[in-house]
C-alpha positions, 0 to 999 in steps of 0.5 A, a space after each residue: 746358396 753361396 758360401 758367403 751367404 751361408 757364412 753370414 746366415 750362420 754367423 747371424 744365427 749363432 749371434 742371435 742364439 747367444 744374444 737371446 740367451 743373454 737377454 733371457 738371463 738378464 731379464 730373469 736376473 732383473 726380475 728376480 732382483 725386483 721381486 726380492 726387493 719387494 719381498 724385503 720391503 714386505 718383510 720389513 713391514 711385518 717386522 715393524 708391525 710385530 715390533 709395534 705390537 710387542 711394544 704396545 703389549 708389554 703390559 696387558 691392560 686388562 683381564 677378567 676371571 672366572 672359575 676356568 678361563 682367563 682372558 688377556 685384552 691385547 692392543 692391535 698392531 699399528 696398522 693405521 700407521 701404514 696409511 701413507 706408505 705403499 704397503 697395504 696391511 690387514 690383521 686377522 685374529 686367530 679365528 680369521 676375523 678381520 680385526 684391523 686394516 690400513 685406510 689405504 685399502 678402502 672397500 673397493 676392488 683392492 679389498 676384494 683381492 686381499 680377501 682372506 684365503 682360508 687354506 693359506 691362513 691355516 698354514 700361516 697359523 701353524 707358524 710358516 710365512 706365505 708369499 704369493 702374487 695376487 692378480 684380480 682384475 686390474 689389481 696386481 699385488 705381492 702379498 706376505 702373510 705372517 703369524 703374529 706371536 704374543 708371550 702370554 704371561 699366564 701360560 708362560 709361552 708364546 701363542 699365535 694371536 693372529 695373522 698379519 697380511 702385508 701387500 704391495 702393488 706390483 704396478 711399478 715392478 711390472 712397468 719396469 720389467 715391461 720397459 726392460 723387455 721392450 728395450 731388450 727386444 728392440 735393442 736385440 733386433 737392432 743389434 742383429 740387423 747391425 750384425 747381419 750387415 757387419 757379417 755380410 761386409 766381413 765375409 765379402 771382405 774376406 772372400 774378395 781375395 778368393 774371388 780375385 783368385 777365381 777370376 784370375 784362374 778363369 781368365 787364365 783358362 779362357 785365354 789358355 795362357 798358363 804362363 800367368 800367375 795369381 798375385 800372392 797376397 802379402 799377409 801370411 795367411 790361408 789365402 796366401 798358401 792357397 795362392 801359392 798352391 794354385 800358382 804351383 799347380 799352374 806351373 806344373 800344368 804349364 810344364 806338363 803342357 809344354 812337355 806334351 807339345 815337345 813330345 808330340 813335336 819330337 815324335 812327329 819329327 822321329 816318325 817323319 824321318 823314316 817315313 820320308 826315307 821310305 817314301 823316297 825309296 818307293 818313288 825310286 822303285 816306281 821310276 824303274 829301279 824295280 827292274 834293276 836288282 841292285 837298286 831293288 835290293 838297296 831300296 828294300 834294305 833301306 826300307 827294312 831298316 826304317 821299318 825296324 826303326 819305326 817298330 823299335 820306336 813304337 815299342 819304346 813308346 808303348 813301354 813308356 806309356 804302360 809305365 806312365 799308366 802304372 801297369 804292374 810288372 812281373 815279380 819273379 826271382 831274377 838271377 842278375 849274374 846270368 842276365 849279365 852274361 846274356 847281355 854281354 853276349 848280345 852286345 858283343 855282336 854290336 860292339 864293333 871296334 869297341 872293346 867290351 868286357 865284364 868287370 866284377 861279377 857277384 851273384 845276386 838275385 832280385 825280384 822283378 821282371 827279367 825281360 824289362 831289366 834285361 832291356 834296361 841293361 841292353 839300352 845302357 850297353 848300346 848307349 855306351 857303345 854308341 858314345 865310345 870311339 873305336 878302340 875305347 872300352 865298355 865294362 859291364 859289372 855286377 856288385 852287391 853292397 848293403 842289400 842292393 845289386 848294382 848293375 854298372 855300365 862304364 865306358 871310356 867315351 866322350 862323356 857328358 857335359 855338366 849342363 847336359 846331365 840334368 836332361 839326359 833322362 828326358 825323352 828325345 833328349 840328345 846331348 850331342 846335337 851335332 850327331 845325325 839322327 841316323 847314327 843313333 836311337 830316338 832318345 828314348 832308351 835312357 827314359 826306358 831305363 829310368 821307368 824300369 828301375 823305378 818300377 822295381 823300387 830302384 834308382 839310376 845313378 850316373 857319373 860322367 866327366 867330359 873326355 874320360 867317359 861315363 858310368 851308369 849304375 842301376 841299383 835294385 833291391 835284393 830279393 832277401 831285403 826288398 824293403 830297403 829304401 835308401 840305396 847307397 851311392 857307388 862309383 863316386 865321381 865329380 857329379 852325380 845325378 840320381 835319375 833315370 836315363 834316356 838312351 840317345 
């Protein structure tokens, strides 16, 4: 069952429950009002009978005496006056004998239905009224039995001299309630059908933008065209936010796929160059160069360099892949001042005509993987040496500020153009496109620096000015304060890019 159908069914079900509760309440209210109206009419009839009885017996018209007993002769209540009304009246004396009856009762089934109930009669003689509904065959009446009092002038007190029975037919009331029941039932069914149609229409209209989003997304997937976007609805509602989110997701996927394509192309290009060189050397050897010791040594040296380059590239890619996979690094204390000296000694062999020196050198200990931090620092040093002309200077520094260790590599080289700064941390990116691939690395060094620093909860900062050199800084939290998350910016320069870098 679709969501649209479930919503329609839920809406109609909830509406049906609410409508049923409303109809039941309305029916009970109307029924109670009609019964109260009938009961008030019965009580009014009793009051009329009592008033007539009292007025006609203000003065007893006769009595007799003996030695012990006095009897008062009373006139009956005016029961015959109700012949032309909708009320049925009977009067019973204190012994339960029928004394008077309104002519509209007759001697048929109605008289049988209104026969005296001795148990209720006894309760009424004690002074309480009794109201009940009587059903007898086709007869359905509402009955009120009430005591009739008389002030006895002999005993000087009120006495119950009989019981009044006043009844009214419930046919009209039943007919009205029946009509109300049919009206509520059939009206409720019609309203529910209209609610079902309206609910289906509303849910269809509400889900139409979602269907359009789903169809557009499916067409994008089928066509493999991630450059397409879903039209954003004008209304600022949940569907607009959903559309914007889906479009952002598509943009992210497009960026990832394009990055993957560029990465595969760059890797293929980087692998093709050394493989082509090795293939050329093998062909030279196959043509007889193996018999010439000088050519043999040159070919073997070239092949060793290309194999070493392939090994470095594969190791760098493996390191980046592990970093992307979220593999945990080691967490050991690392003395950065000692590591800085080791890096200096190794880079000094590669500096050539570039002057390599150590600047500020504070003592600092961080928690992390010593080998990876050293590799990141070496990549920055090699990158600086490669981009510094002969006679230039590369400075390695270590400072401690506000809970962070700052490893800096500054050079007086060519610098980085402003348009290249946002991209220098991309894999296989090279700011100097005119430079030969054989003159540098594969463009992965700065990417490795970024992944290593971020794995240590640190940050890479770079400032550069064309023609005046660059400064790369790795900020790593000190071991004593590993929870600091807001590294300070150091070595302010015209432009700062808080990213990680790929050595070219």
